[in-house]
Structures are given as C-alpha cells and as structure tokens.
C-alpha positions as a LaTeX table, in Angstrom:
\begin{tabular}{lrrr}
\hline
Residue & $x$ (\AA) & $y$ (\AA) & $z$ (\AA) \\
\hline
Unk1 & $-0.44$ & 12.53 & 14.59 \\
Unk2 & 2.92 & 10.84 & 14.07 \\
Unk3 & 6.05 & 12.74 & 14.92 \\
Unk4 & 8.26 & 13.84 & 12.03 \\
Unk5 & 10.70 & 11.11 & 13.04 \\
Unk6 & 7.98 & 8.44 & 12.94 \\
Unk7 & 6.81 & 9.61 & 9.50 \\
Unk8 & 10.38 & 9.63 & 8.23 \\
Unk9 & 11.02 & 6.15 & 9.59 \\
Unk10 & 7.93 & 4.69 & 7.89 \\
Unk11 & 8.70 & 6.54 & 4.65 \\
Unk12 & 12.19 & 5.01 & 4.66 \\
Unk13 & 10.74 & 1.54 & 5.28 \\
Unk14 & 8.38 & 2.01 & 2.33 \\
Unk15 & 11.31 & 3.05 & 0.19 \\
Unk16 & 13.25 & $-0.04$ & 1.25 \\
Unk17 & 10.30 & $-2.23$ & 0.26 \\
Unk18 & 10.27 & $-0.63$ & $-3.20$ \\
Unk19 & 13.81 & $-1.89$ & $-3.75$ \\
Unk20 & 12.73 & $-5.55$ & $-3.58$ \\
Unk21 & 13.45 & $-7.05$ & $-7.01$ \\
Unk22 & 9.98 & $-8.38$ & $-7.86$ \\
Unk23 & 8.27 & $-5.15$ & $-6.83$ \\
Unk24 & 10.89 & $-3.10$ & $-8.69$ \\
Unk25 & 10.26 & $-5.09$ & $-11.88$ \\
Unk26 & 6.49 & $-4.85$ & $-11.45$ \\
Unk27 & 6.68 & $-1.09$ & $-10.93$ \\
Unk28 & 8.88 & $-0.72$ & $-14.01$ \\
Unk29 & 6.33 & $-2.61$ & $-16.13$ \\
Unk30 & 3.43 & $-0.66$ & $-14.67$ \\
Unk31 & 5.01 & 2.75 & $-15.20$ \\
Unk32 & 6.49 & 2.07 & $-18.64$ \\
Unk33 & 4.27 & $-0.50$ & $-20.36$ \\
Unk34 & 0.88 & $-0.42$ & $-18.65$ \\
Unk35 & $-0.99$ & 2.23 & $-20.63$ \\
Unk36 & $-4.64$ & 1.26 & $-21.05$ \\
Unk37 & $-6.68$ & 3.49 & $-23.34$ \\
Unk38 & $-10.01$ & 1.95 & $-22.39$ \\
Unk39 & $-11.57$ & $-0.16$ & $-19.68$ \\
Unk40 & $-11.46$ & $-3.17$ & $-21.99$ \\
Unk41 & $-7.75$ & $-2.64$ & $-22.53$ \\
Unk42 & $-7.23$ & $-2.35$ & $-18.77$ \\
Unk43 & $-9.01$ & $-5.69$ & $-18.30$ \\
Unk44 & $-6.88$ & $-7.33$ & $-20.97$ \\
Unk45 & $-3.61$ & $-5.98$ & $-19.57$ \\
Unk46 & $-4.47$ & $-6.54$ & $-15.90$ \\
Unk47 & $-6.06$ & $-9.93$ & $-16.41$ \\
Unk48 & $-3.38$ & $-11.39$ & $-18.63$ \\
Unk49 & 0.09 & $-12.68$ & $-17.93$ \\
Unk50 & 0.92 & $-9.49$ & $-15.99$ \\
Unk51 & $-1.93$ & $-9.86$ & $-13.48$ \\
Unk52 & 0.56 & $-10.49$ & $-10.68$ \\
Unk53 & 2.45 & $-7.28$ & $-11.43$ \\
Unk54 & $-0.78$ & $-5.28$ & $-11.72$ \\
Unk55 & $-1.97$ & $-6.49$ & $-8.32$ \\
Unk56 & 1.47 & $-6.11$ & $-6.72$ \\
Unk57 & 1.89 & $-2.48$ & $-7.73$ \\
Unk58 & $-1.61$ & $-1.36$ & $-6.85$ \\
Unk59 & $-1.69$ & $-3.24$ & $-3.56$ \\
Unk60 & 1.71 & $-1.83$ & $-2.57$ \\
Unk61 & 0.65 & 1.77 & $-3.19$ \\
Unk62 & $-2.77$ & 1.24 & $-1.65$ \\
Unk63 & $-1.13$ & $-0.20$ & 1.48 \\
Unk64 & 1.34 & 2.70 & 1.58 \\
Unk65 & $-1.47$ & 5.24 & 1.17 \\
Unk66 & $-3.43$ & 3.54 & 3.94 \\
Unk67 & $-0.59$ & 4.46 & 6.30 \\
Unk68 & $-1.44$ & 8.07 & 5.53 \\
Unk69 & $-5.21$ & 7.73 & 5.83 \\
Unk70 & $-4.78$ & 5.92 & 9.15 \\
Unk71 & $-2.46$ & 8.76 & 10.26 \\
Unk72 & 0.62 & 6.60 & 10.74 \\
Unk73 & 2.47 & 8.82 & 8.25 \\
Unk74 & 1.91 & 12.54 & 7.87 \\
Unk75 & 0.36 & 13.23 & 4.44 \\
Unk76 & 2.71 & 15.97 & 3.25 \\
Unk77 & 5.75 & 13.92 & 4.25 \\
Unk78 & 4.40 & 10.93 & 2.31 \\
Unk79 & 3.59 & 12.94 & $-0.82$ \\
Unk80 & 7.04 & 14.56 & $-0.72$ \\
Unk81 & 8.78 & 11.19 & $-0.52$ \\
Unk82 & 6.60 & 9.06 & $-2.81$ \\
Unk83 & 5.35 & 10.84 & $-5.90$ \\
Unk84 & 5.27 & 7.62 & $-7.94$ \\
Unk85 & 1.88 & 6.75 & $-6.48$ \\
Unk86 & 0.43 & 9.74 & $-8.39$ \\
Unk87 & 1.49 & 8.28 & $-11.76$ \\
Unk88 & 0.27 & 4.86 & $-10.66$ \\
Unk89 & $-3.18$ & 6.11 & $-9.73$ \\
Unk90 & $-3.41$ & 8.26 & $-12.85$ \\
Unk91 & $-3.19$ & 5.15 & $-15.02$ \\
Unk92 & $-6.23$ & 3.49 & $-13.42$ \\
Unk93 & $-8.23$ & 6.51 & $-12.23$ \\
Unk94 & $-10.23$ & 6.95 & $-15.48$ \\
Unk95 & $-11.46$ & 3.37 & $-15.08$ \\
Unk96 & $-11.98$ & 3.17 & $-11.31$ \\
Unk97 & $-15.78$ & 3.28 & $-11.34$ \\
Unk98 & $-16.00$ & 0.43 & $-13.86$ \\
Unk99 & $-13.24$ & $-1.55$ & $-12.17$ \\
Unk100 & $-14.90$ & $-1.23$ & $-8.78$ \\
Unk101 & $-18.23$ & $-2.34$ & $-10.21$ \\
Unk102 & $-16.81$ & $-5.35$ & $-12.07$ \\
Unk103 & $-14.67$ & $-6.44$ & $-9.14$ \\
Unk104 & $-17.40$ & $-5.83$ & $-6.60$ \\
Unk105 & $-14.83$ & $-3.83$ & $-4.62$ \\
Unk106 & $-16.22$ & $-0.33$ & $-4.01$ \\
Unk107 & $-13.12$ & 0.62 & $-2.00$ \\
Unk108 & $-10.56$ & $-0.35$ & $-4.67$ \\
Unk109 & $-7.78$ & 2.30 & $-4.54$ \\
Unk110 & $-9.71$ & 4.47 & $-2.07$ \\
Unk111 & $-6.66$ & 5.23 & 0.08 \\
Unk112 & $-4.65$ & 6.34 & $-2.96$ \\
Unk113 & $-7.51$ & 8.60 & $-4.01$ \\
Unk114 & $-7.77$ & 10.08 & $-0.53$ \\
Unk115 & $-4.04$ & 10.82 & $-0.35$ \\
Unk116 & $-4.06$ & 12.34 & $-3.84$ \\
\hline
\end{tabular}
C-alpha cells in the first residue's frame, strides 16, 4: 500500500494534469453538454466532432482510476480528492455493456467502475 504521502503526491499530480487547457475544456464539455439519453445518442455525440474530447475525458479518468486499482493511490484518498470521476462514469454507465460490445473492448471503463 502507498503511504499517505505517496497517495497525496499522486493525487496532486492528477489535479495538476486536470488544469491543462485542452483537458479542462474537454471536461467542461463532458460535464455540461454530454448528456446522452440513449446508446444511439451516445454514439452520435461521442463519434462526432467531439470524439477527441470524449476519449480524452474517459481515458484521463480511467488512467487515474487505474492508479487506485493498481494500489499506487489509496482508494479513499482518491475518492476524497477526485469526485468528478463519479459524474463522468454516471454519464456512460447506463450504456457500458453496449459500448463494450460495439467497441470490442470488454474492459472499457473497468477501473472507474472498480473504484466507484
């Protein structure tokens, strides 16, 4: 298990990464404007002109969550510092089974799910 200091250090590095302009803009779009009501709507939104933002946000949070599942960051410390991943996963969670099947990626968002 990481020490509290090691968890804090990695949590701070993740926070610093979130401040990068492109990721900040992508997260803003995802949290405010990405609101699929169906799997078809998710495909249209994620596969359109905002595909880059969709992939950026989900890959960032999946990478961050993988630091928890690999035990580099203590889970409670991560959840206390980064609650945005909950809202992010909630937007795609209803469509995960279909998304995984269509993409042929059975592990899509698995680290986020595990941390949730």
